[in-house]
TORPA-4810 file (N, C-alpha, C, O; in nm, 3 decimals):
<nodes>
NODE_1_0.801_-0.282_-2.731_0.687_-0.237_-2.609_0.554_-0.192_-2.671_0.536_-0.109_-2.760_M
NODE_2_0.480_-0.253_-2.614_0.330_-0.237_-2.639_0.286_-0.123_-2.670_0.340_-0.036_-2.602_P
NODE_3_0.177_-0.066_-2.776_0.153_0.052_-2.800_0.090_0.111_-2.681_0.108_0.228_-2.645_A
NODE_4_-0.015_-0.011_-2.596_-0.089_0.051_-2.489_-0.025_0.067_-2.339_-0.084_0.081_-2.232_N
NODE_5_0.108_0.060_-2.365_0.165_0.062_-2.244_0.173_0.182_-2.158_0.201_0.293_-2.202_W
NODE_6_0.144_0.155_-2.022_0.127_0.335_-1.957_0.204_0.313_-1.861_0.194_0.222_-1.779_Q
NODE_7_0.319_0.431_-1.870_0.441_0.443_-1.777_0.331_0.547_-1.660_0.215_0.586_-1.655_W
NODE_8_0.452_0.554_-1.581_0.402_0.628_-1.439_0.551_0.698_-1.409_0.652_0.633_-1.436_S
NODE_9_0.562_0.838_-1.348_0.693_0.848_-1.299_0.649_0.875_-1.133_0.546_0.929_-1.095_T
NODE_10_0.767_0.816_-1.043_0.767_0.808_-0.908_0.712_0.939_-0.802_0.672_0.938_-0.685_P
NODE_11_0.728_1.040_-0.896_0.710_1.147_-0.797_0.597_1.254_-0.888_0.595_1.377_-0.893_D
NODE_12_0.526_1.172_-0.943_0.395_1.248_-1.013_0.286_1.188_-0.989_0.293_1.080_-0.929_R
NODE_13_0.143_1.248_-1.033_0.045_1.164_-1.021_0.069_1.055_-1.181_0.147_1.059_-1.276_G
NODE_14_-0.051_0.960_-1.140_0.004_0.835_-1.227_-0.148_0.766_-1.277_-0.262_0.764_-1.230_F
NODE_15_-0.113_0.736_-1.340_-0.269_0.660_-1.418_-0.338_0.542_-1.285_-0.280_0.500_-1.185_P
NODE_16_-0.435_0.524_-1.319_-0.471_0.381_-1.245_-0.380_0.282_-1.279_-0.316_0.264_-1.382_P
NODE_17_-0.389_0.191_-1.122_-0.299_0.073_-1.117_-0.404_-0.023_-1.112_-0.467_-0.023_-1.006_C
NODE_18_-0.445_-0.122_-1.217_-0.540_-0.226_-1.176_-0.496_-0.352_-1.148_-0.571_-0.448_-1.160_P
NODE_19_-0.356_-0.363_-1.105_-0.309_-0.483_-1.025_-0.323_-0.442_-0.888_-0.274_-0.538_-0.830_H
NODE_20_-0.360_-0.360_-0.798_-0.368_-0.324_-0.692_-0.523_-0.268_-0.660_-0.610_-0.239_-0.742_S
NODE_21_-0.530_-0.263_-0.517_-0.655_-0.185_-0.442_-0.602_-0.067_-0.408_-0.491_-0.035_-0.450_G
NODE_22_-0.667_0.006_-0.334_-0.658_0.145_-0.281_-0.619_0.110_-0.107_-0.612_0.000_-0.052_R
NODE_23_-0.599_0.239_-0.052_-0.600_0.208_0.096_-0.721_0.184_0.167_-0.817_0.209_0.094_F
NODE_24_-0.751_0.147_0.272_-0.888_0.101_0.306_-0.902_-0.001_0.354_-0.824_-0.047_0.437_G
NODE_25_-1.049_-0.081_0.295_-1.065_-0.199_0.285_-1.020_-0.321_0.199_-1.028_-0.443_0.207_S
NODE_26_-0.955_-0.205_0.093_-0.903_-0.328_-0.022_-0.768_-0.390_0.035_-0.723_-0.504_0.025_D
NODE_27_-0.726_-0.291_0.090_-0.571_-0.322_0.182_-0.597_-0.407_0.308_-0.544_-0.513_0.343_W
NODE_28_-0.686_-0.337_0.363_-0.736_-0.396_0.501_-0.767_-0.544_0.489_-0.783_-0.602_0.597_A
NODE_29_-0.782_-0.635_0.348_-0.844_-0.746_0.343_-0.720_-0.794_0.344_-0.733_-0.914_0.363_A
NODE_30_-0.578_-0.762_0.333_-0.518_-0.800_0.333_-0.425_-0.866_0.492_-0.326_-0.937_0.506_G
NODE_31_-0.514_-0.801_0.584_-0.471_-0.784_0.715_-0.482_-0.957_0.757_-0.387_-1.027_0.791_A
NODE_32_-0.602_-0.994_0.745_-0.632_-1.157_0.745_-0.532_-1.246_0.717_-0.469_-1.310_0.801_G
NODE_33_-0.512_-1.250_0.560_-0.411_-1.327_0.510_-0.304_-1.343_0.602_-0.273_-1.451_0.651_A
NODE_34_-0.232_-1.205_0.632_-0.109_-1.192_0.681_-0.125_-1.295_0.809_-0.048_-1.390_0.822_T
NODE_35_-0.248_-1.263_0.916_-0.259_-1.304_1.010_-0.260_-1.531_0.985_-0.201_-1.612_1.056_I
NODE_36_-0.322_-1.551_0.898_-0.324_-1.666_0.858_-0.179_-1.761_0.813_-0.154_-1.877_0.845_A
NODE_37_-0.102_-1.673_0.733_0.025_-1.707_0.685_0.156_-1.728_0.803_0.269_-1.775_0.786_A
NODE_38_0.083_-1.667_0.939_0.196_-1.714_1.051_0.172_-1.866_1.086_0.256_-1.923_1.155_R
NODE_39_0.081_-1.922_1.050_0.056_-2.060_1.072_0.138_-2.145_0.953_0.175_-2.262_0.957_M
NODE_40_0.151_-2.065_0.869_0.233_-2.136_0.737_0.389_-2.077_0.730_0.456_-2.057_0.832_S
NODE_41_0.431_-2.057_0.612_0.544_-2.009_0.551_0.522_-1.847_0.518_0.443_-1.808_0.433_R
NODE_42_0.596_-1.771_0.590_0.531_-1.618_0.584_0.615_-1.575_0.462_0.724_-1.629_0.439_E
NODE_43_0.577_-1.502_0.402_0.629_-1.423_0.284_0.708_-1.275_0.292_0.663_-1.166_0.258_R
NODE_44_0.848_-1.308_0.349_0.890_-1.159_0.391_0.971_-1.103_0.285_1.022_-1.166_0.193_L
NODE_45_0.979_-0.943_0.310_1.046_-0.866_0.199_1.139_-0.822_0.266_1.107_-0.801_0.383_T
NODE_46_1.270_-0.794_0.233_1.399_-0.737_0.309_1.409_-0.608_0.202_1.363_-0.587_0.089_I
NODE_47_1.490_-0.535_0.294_1.562_-0.405_0.226_1.703_-0.409_0.217_1.757_-0.519_0.231_D
NODE_48_1.768_-0.318_0.198_1.951_-0.296_0.207_1.973_-0.339_0.348_2.059_-0.423_0.375_L
NODE_49_1.908_-0.292_0.423_1.995_-0.265_0.569_1.979_-0.445_0.623_2.047_-0.465_0.724_T
NODE_50_1.929_-0.529_0.589_1.886_-0.673_0.599_2.025_-0.681_0.514_2.134_-0.664_0.570_V
NODE_51_2.014_-0.709_0.377_2.117_-0.771_0.285_2.241_-0.724_0.315_2.329_-0.802_0.278_A
NODE_52_2.283_-0.618_0.373_2.380_-0.556_0.398_2.439_-0.622_0.556_2.558_-0.649_0.563_R
NODE_53_2.352_-0.644_0.675_2.362_-0.693_0.768_2.438_-0.847_0.765_2.514_-0.887_0.853_D
NODE_54_2.401_-0.918_0.652_2.417_-1.049_0.615_2.552_-1.065_0.515_2.630_-1.160_0.501_Y
NODE_55_2.549_-0.980_0.474_2.707_-0.950_0.377_2.829_-0.899_0.504_2.950_-0.919_0.491_L
NODE_56_2.777_-0.843_0.602_2.904_-0.774_0.722_2.949_-0.904_0.799_2.941_-0.922_0.920_A
NODE_57_2.996_-0.988_0.708_3.086_-1.100_0.802_3.197_-1.064_0.911_3.207_-1.117_1.021_V
NODE_58_3.284_-0.958_0.856_3.379_-0.880_0.932_3.354_-0.771_0.965_3.443_-0.686_0.968_D
NODE_59_3.207_-0.740_1.004_3.242_-0.594_1.064_3.148_-0.598_1.194_3.026_-0.607_1.213_D
NODE_60_3.276_-0.587_1.281_3.226_-0.598_1.421_3.127_-0.520_1.469_3.044_-0.569_1.545_E
NODE_61_3.118_-0.367_1.425_3.018_-0.277_1.490_2.871_-0.352_1.432_2.770_-0.292_1.470_R
NODE_62_2.850_-0.453_1.360_2.748_-0.523_1.306_2.697_-0.639_1.345_2.598_-0.702_1.307_R
NODE_63_2.796_-0.661_1.444_2.801_-0.837_1.506_2.690_-0.899_1.468_2.665_-0.985_1.383_R
NODE_64_2.602_-0.816_1.577_2.476_-0.834_1.655_2.381_-0.866_1.538_2.318_-0.971_1.537_E
NODE_65_2.369_-0.780_1.445_2.300_-0.748_1.314_2.308_-0.845_1.227_2.215_-0.905_1.172_R
NODE_66_2.451_-0.865_1.214_2.466_-1.010_1.146_2.411_-1.116_1.175_2.348_-1.191_1.100_H
NODE_67_2.432_-1.128_1.287_2.381_-1.283_1.336_2.234_-1.298_1.335_2.188_-1.411_1.327_E
NODE_68_2.156_-1.196_1.342_2.014_-1.205_1.312_2.014_-1.258_1.140_1.964_-1.358_1.088_Q
NODE_69_2.076_-1.166_1.094_2.071_-1.162_0.923_2.094_-1.289_0.920_1.995_-1.335_0.863_A
NODE_70_2.176_-1.389_0.951_2.200_-1.523_0.906_2.114_-1.605_0.971_2.050_-1.686_0.903_V
NODE_71_2.097_-1.601_1.097_1.952_-1.650_1.159_1.786_-1.642_1.039_1.702_-1.729_1.017_L
NODE_72_1.797_-1.527_0.997_1.703_-1.508_0.917_1.710_-1.584_0.793_1.606_-1.629_0.745_L
NODE_73_1.828_-1.604_0.733_1.875_-1.659_0.630_1.856_-1.811_0.608_1.824_-1.881_0.512_F
NODE_74_1.893_-1.835_0.744_1.894_-2.009_0.764_1.741_-2.041_0.763_1.703_-2.138_0.698_A
NODE_75_1.640_-1.952_0.839_1.522_-2.002_0.793_1.486_-2.020_0.659_1.445_-2.125_0.610_L
NODE_76_1.504_-1.913_0.603_1.491_-1.934_0.435_1.547_-2.041_0.375_1.475_-2.088_0.287_F
NODE_77_1.653_-2.099_0.392_1.708_-2.201_0.351_1.640_-2.323_0.365_1.628_-2.407_0.276_R
NODE_78_1.587_-2.334_0.505_1.512_-2.422_0.579_1.388_-2.451_0.495_1.329_-2.558_0.492_A
NODE_79_1.353_-2.331_0.419_1.200_-2.352_0.356_1.091_-2.308_0.445_0.972_-2.330_0.421_G
NODE_80_1.142_-2.237_0.562_1.031_-2.184_0.682_0.945_-2.043_0.657_0.840_-1.998_0.702_E
NODE_81_1.062_-1.989_0.544_0.992_-1.846_0.504_1.026_-1.825_0.378_1.095_-1.909_0.320_V
NODE_82_0.974_-1.687_0.303_1.004_-1.676_0.170_1.058_-1.552_0.150_0.969_-1.472_0.176_E
NODE_83_1.178_-1.482_0.110_1.263_-1.355_0.114_1.213_-1.315_-0.041_1.183_-1.394_-0.130_L
NODE_84_1.213_-1.192_-0.044_1.204_-1.151_-0.148_1.260_-0.993_-0.139_1.269_-0.944_-0.027_A
NODE_85_1.293_-0.925_-0.239_1.351_-0.761_-0.223_1.308_-0.707_-0.355_1.326_-0.760_-0.465_I
NODE_86_1.244_-0.585_-0.324_1.223_-0.510_-0.446_1.363_-0.481_-0.567_1.477_-0.451_-0.531_A
NODE_87_1.334_-0.492_-0.661_1.472_-0.486_-0.742_1.509_-0.321_-0.769_1.628_-0.288_-0.777_P
NODE_88_1.414_-0.235_-0.781_1.450_-0.079_-0.794_1.488_-0.028_-0.679_1.566_0.066_-0.669_Q
NODE_89_1.430_-0.093_-0.576_1.482_-0.035_-0.434_1.612_-0.054_-0.425_1.675_0.052_-0.420_G
NODE_90_1.687_-0.164_-0.420_1.791_-0.219_-0.427_1.907_-0.129_-0.525_2.020_-0.084_-0.505_H
NODE_91_1.829_-0.131_-0.621_1.968_-0.047_-0.750_1.957_0.087_-0.716_2.037_0.155_-0.780_R
NODE_92_1.870_0.165_-0.623_1.891_0.301_-0.604_1.947_0.284_-0.468_2.017_0.380_-0.436_L
NODE_93_1.939_0.194_-0.380_1.999_0.181_-0.250_2.182_0.161_-0.255_2.257_0.213_-0.172_D
NODE_94_2.224_0.082_-0.360_2.320_0.017_-0.334_2.438_0.047_-0.476_2.426_0.009_-0.593_A
NODE_95_2.533_0.118_-0.420_2.600_0.132_-0.529_2.735_0.069_-0.527_2.764_-0.001_-0.430_E
NODE_96_2.843_0.089_-0.648_2.982_0.022_-0.618_2.990_-0.143_-0.612_2.929_-0.231_-0.674_G
NODE_97_3.084_-0.147_-0.517_3.110_-0.293_-0.460_2.959_-0.344_-0.414_2.904_-0.447_-0.454_D
NODE_98_2.911_-0.259_-0.330_2.837_-0.321_-0.245_2.716_-0.356_-0.313_2.636_-0.427_-0.251_L
NODE_99_2.686_-0.313_-0.446_2.572_-0.336_-0.528_2.633_-0.463_-0.583_2.555_-0.558_-0.587_A
NODE_100_2.793_-0.492_-0.638_2.801_-0.608_-0.696_2.780_-0.714_-0.591_2.723_-0.817_-0.626_E
NODE_101_2.820_-0.698_-0.467_2.836_-0.813_-0.347_2.689_-0.845_-0.328_2.662_-0.963_-0.307_Q
NODE_102_2.585_-0.750_-0.335_2.436_-0.770_-0.291_2.404_-0.838_-0.431_2.339_-0.940_-0.407_L
NODE_103_2.424_-0.821_-0.578_2.392_-0.919_-0.684_2.416_-1.048_-0.686_2.330_-1.130_-0.720_R
NODE_104_2.550_-1.081_-0.646_2.595_-1.224_-0.612_2.515_-1.251_-0.497_2.464_-1.362_-0.503_A
NODE_105_2.493_-1.196_-0.411_2.447_-1.258_-0.268_2.321_-1.316_-0.323_2.292_-1.434_-0.308_M
NODE_106_2.236_-1.220_-0.395_2.063_-1.269_-0.440_2.062_-1.390_-0.517_1.971_-1.472_-0.509_L
NODE_107_2.158_-1.400_-0.588_2.213_-1.509_-0.696_2.206_-1.646_-0.617_2.128_-1.741_-0.615_V
NODE_108_2.355_-1.603_-0.537_2.390_-1.753_-0.466_2.280_-1.812_-0.362_2.271_-1.933_-0.340_D
NODE_109_2.181_-1.692_-0.285_2.126_-1.777_-0.205_1.998_-1.814_-0.266_1.941_-1.915_-0.223_E
NODE_110_1.933_-1.728_-0.384_1.804_-1.767_-0.451_1.715_-1.674_-0.371_1.596_-1.706_-0.360_G
NODE_111_1.756_-1.571_-0.318_1.647_-1.470_-0.316_1.561_-1.413_-0.436_1.622_-1.392_-0.540_V
NODE_112_1.427_-1.386_-0.433_1.359_-1.363_-0.504_1.364_-1.248_-0.553_1.380_-1.182_-0.451_E
NODE_113_1.362_-1.174_-0.638_1.323_-1.022_-0.680_1.206_-1.011_-0.722_1.182_-1.073_-0.826_E
NODE_114_1.111_-0.942_-0.668_0.992_-0.897_-0.683_0.967_-0.830_-0.786_1.046_-0.743_-0.822_A
NODE_115_0.835_-0.860_-0.863_0.798_-0.751_-1.001_0.859_-0.612_-0.979_0.885_-0.552_-0.875_P
NODE_116_0.877_-0.574_-1.119_0.904_-0.415_-1.077_0.782_-0.343_-1.073_0.677_-0.395_-1.110_Q
NODE_117_0.789_-0.213_-1.025_0.687_-0.096_-1.032_0.719_-0.063_-1.136_0.834_-0.068_-1.181_L
NODE_118_0.582_-0.009_-1.214_0.547_0.076_-1.352_0.601_0.193_-1.358_0.541_0.269_-1.434_A
NODE_119_0.706_0.244_-1.298_0.759_0.399_-1.323_0.836_0.407_-1.416_0.886_0.301_-1.456_Y
NODE_120_0.862_0.502_-1.464_0.968_0.565_-1.555_1.103_0.615_-1.470_1.118_0.733_-1.441_V
NODE_121_1.194_0.520_-1.436_1.307_0.576_-1.360_1.461_0.527_-1.369_1.461_0.405_-1.389_S
NODE_122_1.570_0.569_-1.362_1.656_0.551_-1.399_1.710_0.371_-1.373_1.797_0.309_-1.433_E
NODE_123_1.605_0.321_-1.247_1.662_0.186_-1.244_1.502_0.088_-1.259_1.465_-0.008_-1.192_V
NODE_124_1.441_0.153_-1.361_1.337_0.048_-1.403_1.400_0.025_-1.527_1.423_0.116_-1.607_T
NODE_125_1.434_-0.114_-1.549_1.469_-0.218_-1.659_1.360_-0.261_-1.754_1.252_-0.270_-1.695_Y
NODE_126_1.353_-0.294_-1.901_1.253_-0.384_-1.952_1.335_-0.526_-1.895_1.453_-0.557_-1.878_P
NODE_127_1.204_-0.589_-1.877_1.239_-0.707_-1.811_1.071_-0.804_-1.786_0.961_-0.749_-1.783_A
NODE_128_1.095_-0.938_-1.774_0.953_-1.003_-1.787_0.889_-0.979_-1.655_0.773_-1.019_-1.650_E
NODE_129_0.939_-0.917_-1.534_0.900_-0.886_-1.440_0.842_-0.727_-1.408_0.815_-0.677_-1.299_N
NODE_130_0.835_-0.665_-1.546_0.766_-0.545_-1.541_0.671_-0.554_-1.655_0.691_-0.585_-1.772_L
NODE_131_0.546_-0.516_-1.580_0.390_-0.507_-1.638_0.334_-0.409_-1.645_0.307_-0.375_-1.529_Y
NODE_132_0.285_-0.314_-1.738_0.159_-0.187_-1.746_0.111_-0.192_-1.625_0.093_-0.304_-1.578_P
NODE_133_0.079_-0.082_-1.549_0.021_-0.085_-1.406_0.024_-0.133_-1.324_-0.065_-0.161_-1.243_G
NODE_134_0.180_-0.163_-1.325_0.195_-0.246_-1.195_0.249_-0.139_-1.061_0.365_-0.115_-1.027_Q
NODE_135_0.132_-0.093_-1.009_0.177_0.004_-0.883_0.052_0.007_-0.811_-0.061_-0.021_-0.850_C
NODE_136_0.092_0.047_-0.702_-0.045_0.074_-0.612_-0.125_0.202_-0.635_-0.056_0.303_-0.626_V
NODE_137_-0.242_0.220_-0.659_-0.285_0.328_-0.645_-0.323_0.399_-0.496_-0.375_0.344_-0.399_D
NODE_138_-0.280_0.541_-0.508_-0.290_0.620_-0.402_-0.186_0.632_-0.308_-0.178_0.721_-0.224_G
NODE_139_-0.100_0.533_-0.326_0.001_0.519_-0.276_0.148_0.631_-0.259_0.217_0.638_-0.157_F
NODE_140_0.164_0.688_-0.352_0.239_0.768_-0.386_0.167_0.949_-0.309_0.213_1.057_-0.273_A
NODE_141_0.059_0.895_-0.317_-0.002_1.072_-0.260_0.019_1.012_-0.112_0.106_1.083_-0.061_D
NODE_142_-0.027_0.905_-0.009_-0.008_0.873_0.102_0.123_0.891_0.163_0.120_0.918_0.284_A
NODE_143_0.243_0.882_0.103_0.345_0.879_0.121_0.406_1.007_0.140_0.453_1.044_0.247_W
NODE_144_0.404_1.093_0.002_0.385_1.235_0.022_0.342_1.298_0.144_0.417_1.368_0.213_D
NODE_145_0.193_1.266_0.176_0.124_1.339_0.264_0.228_1.325_0.388_0.253_1.422_0.459_D
NODE_146_0.294_1.182_0.412_0.331_1.177_0.534_0.473_1.238_0.555_0.527_1.261_0.663_I
NODE_147_0.523_1.260_0.429_0.691_1.306_0.440_0.634_1.478_0.463_0.702_1.551_0.535_V
NODE_148_0.533_1.521_0.411_0.488_1.677_0.432_0.475_1.705_0.577_0.476_1.820_0.622_A
NODE_149_0.464_1.598_0.649_0.427_1.622_0.788_0.529_1.555_0.875_0.510_1.530_0.994_T
NODE_150_0.626_1.530_0.815_0.751_1.439_0.880_0.777_1.536_1.011_0.767_1.659_1.013_W
NODE_151_0.809_1.463_1.104_0.851_1.525_1.247_0.981_1.488_1.261_1.037_1.387_1.220_R
NODE_152_1.031_1.599_1.334_1.231_1.585_1.326_1.297_1.454_1.410_1.392_1.384_1.376_S
NODE_153_1.210_1.445_1.536_1.239_1.344_1.589_1.211_1.219_1.520_1.270_1.119_1.562_H
NODE_154_1.148_1.209_1.440_1.140_1.043_1.373_1.273_1.039_1.282_1.269_0.951_1.196_E
NODE_155_1.373_1.108_1.285_1.513_1.101_1.178_1.456_1.159_1.071_1.354_1.227_1.058_G
NODE_156_1.560_1.112_0.975_1.554_1.164_0.822_1.437_1.096_0.753_1.408_0.981_0.787_K
NODE_157_1.351_1.172_0.637_1.239_1.122_0.597_1.322_1.041_0.492_1.411_1.080_0.416_P
NODE_158_1.266_0.910_0.510_1.283_0.811_0.388_1.257_0.855_0.258_1.164_0.921_0.212_P
NODE_159_1.389_0.788_0.192_1.407_0.843_0.026_1.302_0.768_-0.082_1.196_0.718_-0.047_K
NODE_160_1.345_0.770_-0.197_1.259_0.728_-0.323_1.269_0.611_-0.301_1.168_0.540_-0.301_L
NODE_161_1.427_0.545_-0.271_1.449_0.380_-0.253_1.334_0.329_-0.139_1.250_0.243_-0.163_A
NODE_162_1.345_0.377_-0.054_1.219_0.309_0.047_1.120_0.293_0.025_1.053_0.192_0.049_D
NODE_163_1.076_0.434_-0.053_0.917_0.396_-0.133_0.885_0.283_-0.207_0.783_0.214_-0.201_R
NODE_164_0.999_0.270_-0.289_0.995_0.144_-0.388_0.963_0.026_-0.334_0.877_-0.055_-0.368_F
NODE_165_1.085_0.024_-0.197_1.073_-0.123_-0.104_0.914_-0.152_-0.049_0.858_-0.260_-0.064_Y
NODE_166_0.853_-0.033_0.019_0.740_-0.047_0.079_0.615_-0.064_-0.033_0.517_-0.133_-0.007_V
NODE_167_0.632_0.008_-0.162_0.502_-0.008_-0.229_0.528_-0.161_-0.312_0.432_-0.233_-0.341_E
NODE_168_0.628_-0.188_-0.336_0.669_-0.327_-0.385_0.581_-0.449_-0.289_0.495_-0.533_-0.317_T
NODE_169_0.639_-0.416_-0.191_0.578_-0.502_-0.077_0.427_-0.504_-0.063_0.364_-0.608_-0.079_H
NODE_170_0.374_-0.398_-0.034_0.245_-0.377_-0.046_0.143_-0.434_-0.208_0.040_-0.502_-0.209_V
NODE_171_0.221_-0.377_-0.327_0.171_-0.467_-0.430_0.136_-0.601_-0.433_0.031_-0.648_-0.479_L
NODE_172_0.269_-0.689_-0.360_0.261_-0.811_-0.393_0.188_-0.879_-0.248_0.196_-1.001_-0.233_E
NODE_173_0.134_-0.812_-0.165_0.058_-0.845_-0.075_0.137_-0.941_0.007_0.072_-1.043_0.027_R
NODE_174_0.272_-0.942_0.068_0.332_-1.002_0.107_0.346_-0.961_0.267_0.305_-0.849_0.297_R
NODE_175_0.412_-1.061_0.393_0.334_-1.055_0.456_0.413_-0.997_0.590_0.340_-0.975_0.687_D
NODE_176_0.543_-0.973_0.605_0.595_-0.899_0.694_0.693_-0.835_0.608_0.754_-0.907_0.528_V
NODE_177_0.724_-0.676_0.615_0.835_-0.609_0.577_0.942_-0.581_0.687_0.917_-0.519_0.791_F
NODE_178_1.057_-0.633_0.656_1.167_-0.600_0.744_1.294_-0.526_0.704_1.364_-0.551_0.606_L
NODE_179_1.312_-0.435_0.791_1.427_-0.327_0.803_1.452_-0.294_0.911_1.355_-0.303_0.986_T
NODE_180_1.574_-0.247_0.972_1.647_-0.181_1.047_1.704_-0.063_1.032_1.803_-0.013_1.085_D
NODE_181_1.589_-0.005_0.908_1.614_0.140_0.903_1.497_0.210_0.968_1.384_0.217_0.919_D
NODE_182_1.544_0.270_1.106_1.407_0.308_1.186_1.337_0.410_1.133_1.218_0.384_1.148_R
NODE_183_1.356_0.536_1.068_1.284_0.635_0.988_1.169_0.536_0.896_1.051_0.564_0.911_P
NODE_184_1.201_0.439_0.816_1.163_0.352_0.723_1.010_0.273_0.816_0.894_0.257_0.777_L
NODE_185_1.079_0.238_0.951_0.960_0.152_1.038_0.845_0.251_1.106_0.742_0.202_1.151_L
NODE_186_0.871_0.394_1.110_0.802_0.492_1.147_0.739_0.517_1.023_0.619_0.492_1.030_V
NODE_187_0.772_0.555_0.919_0.687_0.552_0.802_0.574_0.416_0.779_0.457_0.426_0.743_M
NODE_188_0.629_0.325_0.804_0.502_0.209_0.770_0.428_0.219_0.864_0.308_0.210_0.837_C
NODE_189_0.462_0.239_0.989_0.382_0.259_1.091_0.263_0.366_1.063_0.147_0.356_1.102_R
NODE_190_0.310_0.453_0.997_0.225_0.612_0.962_0.108_0.556_0.896_-0.012_0.565_0.920_R
NODE_191_0.192_0.481_0.782_0.106_0.436_0.644_-0.002_0.354_0.732_-0.117_0.394_0.716_L
NODE_192_0.011_0.274_0.799_-0.068_0.190_0.863_-0.215_0.262_0.945_-0.337_0.253_0.936_R
NODE_193_-0.115_0.336_1.028_-0.205_0.419_1.120_-0.298_0.552_1.053_-0.403_0.593_1.102_E
NODE_194_-0.238_0.600_0.944_-0.292_0.753_0.932_-0.380_0.697_0.763_-0.484_0.750_0.724_E
NODE_195_-0.330_0.620_0.713_-0.405_0.586_0.568_-0.451_0.421_0.570_-0.507_0.375_0.471_H
NODE_196_-0.427_0.350_0.669_-0.500_0.244_0.662_-0.431_0.117_0.560_-0.502_0.029_0.513_G
NODE_197_-0.287_0.123_0.536_-0.240_0.043_0.484_-0.198_-0.091_0.572_-0.132_-0.086_0.676_A
NODE_198_-0.248_-0.209_0.512_-0.262_-0.333_0.549_-0.079_-0.339_0.552_-0.028_-0.407_0.462_A
NODE_199_-0.001_-0.283_0.632_0.130_-0.346_0.591_0.236_-0.384_0.739_0.269_-0.290_0.812_I
NODE_200_0.275_-0.501_0.766_0.339_-0.526_0.922_0.484_-0.487_0.860_0.528_-0.531_0.754_E
NODE_201_0.545_-0.405_0.938_0.689_-0.381_0.975_0.789_-0.406_1.085_0.757_-0.373_1.199_A
NODE_202_0.904_-0.459_1.065_0.960_-0.477_1.191_1.078_-0.495_1.144_1.104_-0.505_1.024_M
NODE_203_1.188_-0.504_1.271_1.302_-0.533_1.243_1.327_-0.683_1.241_1.239_-0.762_1.273_S
NODE_204_1.457_-0.721_1.200_1.480_-0.874_1.169_1.480_-0.928_1.352_1.421_-1.025_1.398_P
NODE_205_1.552_-0.845_1.413_1.533_-0.908_1.560_1.387_-0.906_1.626_1.342_-0.998_1.696_S
NODE_206_1.325_-0.798_1.597_1.178_-0.846_1.662_1.101_-0.947_1.585_1.023_-1.021_1.645_D
NODE_207_1.116_-0.954_1.471_1.054_-1.070_1.365_1.108_-1.216_1.447_1.033_-1.310_1.471_Y
NODE_208_1.261_-1.212_1.484_1.294_-1.373_1.492_1.260_-1.389_1.662_1.258_-1.504_1.707_L
NODE_209_1.229_-1.257_1.767_1.166_-1.276_1.883_1.023_-1.325_1.872_0.985_-1.390_1.969_A
NODE_210_0.954_-1.312_1.793_0.816_-1.327_1.784_0.779_-1.437_1.739_0.672_-1.485_1.775_R
NODE_211_0.891_-1.520_1.617_0.883_-1.659_1.585_0.869_-1.728_1.721_0.775_-1.788_1.774_R
NODE_212_1.016_-1.694_1.768_1.037_-1.791_1.888_0.926_-1.803_1.993_0.886_-1.911_2.035_S
NODE_213_0.872_-1.665_2.038_0.737_-1.652_2.129_0.639_-1.745_2.073_0.590_-1.838_2.137_L
NODE_214_0.605_-1.710_1.919_0.508_-1.790_1.865_0.483_-1.935_1.869_0.374_-1.986_1.842_D
NODE_215_0.612_-2.013_1.912_0.620_-2.130_1.880_0.569_-2.222_2.022_0.601_-2.173_2.130_R
NODE_216_0.512_-2.315_2.023_0.476_-2.377_2.137_0.564_-2.388_2.257_0.651_-2.476_2.249_P
NODE_217_0.561_-2.325_2.355_0.701_-2.346_2.445_0.819_-2.258_2.439_0.920_-2.258_2.510_G
NODE_218_0.789_-2.190_2.348_0.901_-2.088_2.252_0.952_-1.970_2.381_0.874_-1.929_2.467_G
NODE_219_1.031_-1.949_2.375_1.138_-1.864_2.453_1.169_-1.730_2.364_1.160_-1.744_2.242_E
NODE_220_1.196_-1.632_2.404_1.239_-1.496_2.318_1.387_-1.577_2.302_1.427_-1.684_2.348_P
NODE_221_1.459_-1.457_2.199_1.604_-1.520_2.162_1.699_-1.459_2.272_1.676_-1.364_2.346_N
NODE_222_1.771_-1.509_2.268_1.873_-1.442_2.385_1.943_-1.298_2.351_2.018_-1.245_2.432_A
</nodes>
C-alpha cells in the first residue's frame, strides 16, 4: 500500500477528499448535468431494496415491486440506462444466501460496482476501485446533522450501509438514486433541502412513471 495513503473512518472526521466538491455550489453544479442526462442515457444507482426486489421471483408480497425491478433491468439490458451499486453498501446490507444471490446477479446482469469509498471498514477491500481520498468532503457531517434531528414520523434513521450507497452516488455524480426504502428517500430529500446536495432520489415505480411521461405522447405506467 502506498506510503502516502490516507484512510478515513466512516463515523469520524476525515481528511480532505480531493476527488469531490462540498455541498452548495460545487454539488449544485451537477444539477444541470442531471437534467441534460434525461435527454440521453441516465446513470442510475440502485440499493439493496431494488436488487432484492429483482431477485424476488416467487415472493407474492413483492410481486408489484419485482415487476418494476424487471422493467428497470430491461431498460438496462436495452442500453437505455446505466446501473451501478455501491460495493460497501451492499456488502454491509446483504448477508448469507441473499449476499450470494446478489453477487451472482450483479455478475450475470453486468451491473457495475462503483468505486469504493476510502474508509477503513469491515467491507472495504484492497482493489483496483479503491483510491486515496475517495470520499465526499462534508458529507459525513451533513448526514450526522440530519440523523441528530431525525423525526419519529420519518421512520427508522438510515444506517451506515445507506450512507455508503448515497455518498458513493454523490461522489460519482450519477443522475438518479433509486430505492424503495422510504426513510432513505427522506434522508436524500433532507440532504438536498438542508445541505444543498445535488441528489435526485426516487422509488423505481416513480422513476418508471416519469420516464413514461417524459416520452412524447407517453402515458403513465398502469
